[in-house]
C-alpha positions, 0 to 999 in steps of 0.5 A: 087720302087714297092709297096712291097719295099715302103709298104712291108707286108702293101700293101694289107691293104692300097689297102684296103683302097684305095679301101675304103676311099672315092675317086677312087683307082688307080691301076697300070699295074700289081699291080692285078697280085702281079708284083714286078718289077718296070718297066722300065722306058726310055726303052719298057717293056714288061707287066706281064704274066697275067696268071696263076691267083693268090692271087693277082688276087683274091684279086683286083677282091674281092675289085673290085667287093665291089667298083662297087656293094656297093654305100657306096663306091660311089665317091663324095658325092654320097658316104657314110659318113666316120664314125670312131671307134676309138680304143686304138692304133692309128695303129688300124684303123676302120671305116664305110661308109653307103648309104642307105642298103648298109653299109661297115666296113673296119678294118686294122692294119698298125703297125708293130706287132700284137694289140688287138682291143679295142675301146674307143667309139662305137664299131661298128655293123656286123649284116647283114654283111658279110666279103668279103674275109672270108664268114665264118667270124661270128664276129669281131676280137679281134685282128689284125696282122700287116697288117691284114685287115677285110672288111665286107659289106652289 
């Protein structure tokens, strides 16, 4: 099935994780268009329409730029080591990766309901960082909706 069938409203949250966790993200044909059907397996099928561009194009364009420009997200030993920021809810996953002056902080809610973000240890800092999806954001959220994600980068 499609990512929408498998992941529902968590599809973008898992894409964020695949781009920011150690390793190399994979993207299938049409994913960057929000294609919501599976390709036919044993017969010729047409690629999706690339135009007009939509929110998925912008979303993946932003993630691709971050992956290529931020050294903390390099693959293998060159990438930044993960630092986890535990919270009171296991559905809230928060971590950072840093290499030199480059840092990425990721927050996702993988649960089915909104959750308050309460740290059980160290609270991450976003000093000098920008939210890559909302440059106007100036503080960490105290609550995340189901499937909501935040990515901060320096």
